[in-house]
C-alpha positions in Angstrom: 67.4 34.2 -73.7 66.9 37.9 -73.4 64.7 39.4 -70.7 62.2 40.9 -73.2 61.8 37.2 -75.1 61.1 35.7 -71.7 58.4 38.4 -70.8 56.8 38.0 -74.3 56.9 34.1 -74.1 55.5 34.2 -70.6 52.6 36.6 -71.7 52.0 34.4 -74.9 51.9 31.1 -72.8 49.5 32.7 -70.2 47.2 33.8 -73.0 47.5 30.6 -74.7 46.6 28.7 -71.5 43.6 30.9 -70.9 42.4 30.2 -74.3 42.7 26.6 -73.7 40.8 26.8 -70.4 38.1 29.1 -71.7 37.7 27.5 -75.3 34.8 25.5 -76.2 34.3 23.0 -79.1 32.9 25.7 -81.3 36.3 27.5 -81.0 37.8 24.7 -83.2 35.3 24.9 -85.9 36.7 25.2 -89.3 37.9 28.9 -90.1 35.4 30.9 -92.0 35.9 32.2 -95.6 38.8 34.7 -95.7 37.6 38.1 -94.2 38.3 41.5 -95.8 41.6 42.0 -94.2 43.8 45.0 -93.8 46.8 43.0 -92.3 48.3 39.9 -93.7 51.4 38.6 -92.0 53.4 35.7 -93.5 55.6 34.1 -90.8 58.0 31.2 -90.6 58.4 29.2 -87.2 61.8 28.7 -86.1 63.5 27.5 -83.0 60.6 25.3 -82.0 60.5 23.9 -78.6 58.1 21.0 -77.9 57.0 19.6 -74.2 54.6 17.1 -73.4 52.0 18.3 -71.1 50.0 15.3 -70.4 48.4 12.4 -72.2 47.7 13.5 -75.7 48.7 17.1 -75.0 51.7 19.2 -75.6 52.9 22.8 -75.6 55.1 24.4 -78.2 57.0 27.7 -78.3 58.7 29.2 -81.4 60.5 32.2 -82.8 58.2 33.9 -85.5 60.4 35.3 -88.5 59.2 37.6 -91.2 61.8 37.1 -93.9 65.2 37.0 -92.3 64.3 38.9 -89.1 62.7 37.9 -85.9 59.3 39.4 -85.7 57.8 38.0 -82.4 57.1 34.7 -80.6 54.5 32.1 -80.6 53.2 30.0 -77.8 50.8 27.0 -78.5 48.9 24.7 -76.2 47.6 21.6 -78.3 45.5 18.4 -77.7 45.8 15.5 -80.0 42.5 13.9 -81.5 43.2 11.2 -84.0 45.1 12.5 -87.0 44.5 16.1 -85.9 45.8 18.5 -83.1 43.6 21.3 -81.9 45.7 24.2 -80.6 45.2 27.5 -78.7 47.7 30.2 -79.7 49.3 33.4 -78.7 51.5 35.3 -80.9 53.6 38.0 -79.1 54.0 40.5 -81.9 55.0 44.3 -82.1 52.1 46.0 -80.4 50.7 43.3 -78.3 49.5 39.6 -78.2 47.3 38.2 -80.9 45.4 35.2 -79.8 43.6 32.3 -81.9 42.8 28.8 -82.2 43.7 26.3 -85.1 43.5 22.7 -86.1 46.6 21.0 -87.5 45.9 18.1 -90.0 48.7 15.6 -89.7 47.8 13.9 -93.1 47.8 17.2 -95.0 50.3 19.1 -92.9 48.1 22.1 -92.8 47.0 24.7 -90.3 43.5 26.3 -90.4 41.8 28.4 -87.7 40.6 31.8 -86.3 42.1 34.8 -84.7 40.0 36.2 -81.9 41.4 39.3 -80.4 44.3 39.8 -77.9 45.9 42.8 -76.3 47.1 46.2 -77.5 47.1 46.8 -81.1 45.2 43.4 -81.4 42.5 43.8 -78.9 39.7 43.8 -81.6 41.4 42.0 -84.2 39.4 39.0 -86.0 40.5 36.9 -88.8 42.1 33.6 -89.9 45.2 31.4 -89.5 46.4 29.3 -92.3 49.6 27.5 -92.8 51.6 24.5 -93.9 54.3 22.2 -92.3 56.8 21.0 -94.6 59.6 19.0 -93.1 61.0 20.9 -90.2 59.7 24.3 -91.4 56.3 25.6 -90.7 54.8 28.8 -92.4 51.7 30.7 -91.1 49.6 33.4 -92.5 47.8 35.6 -90.0 45.1 37.5 -91.8 43.0 40.1 -89.7 
């Protein structure tokens, strides 16, 4: 693993952990209607690494691909609740880290949540996270 990838993953994990600790139940409410967005990123998660972090909790890291190219890295801290997982996310992307929260519905295989700022170019970004898991592939759309 390159030094840059380790730094980005560490920053993303710290950001996701901070979101988990600072988050409240309202942070996991359903995403609002799609905002008027100036940026739409369609990403595929690859190289997913899972680790159990406690009873009913896990962390995940993944490479984010845009088309055939690596675009960034994602770190997620999730808590299981019935057939859903509630997750804090940090996306290390060109220009900074974009933070968000989302819920995964196991039955539907869908992701839905909100983006709420971050660092660098994403400091004031607000928007939505949507996605779908199909087999071993997950796709996310970040709209901000």
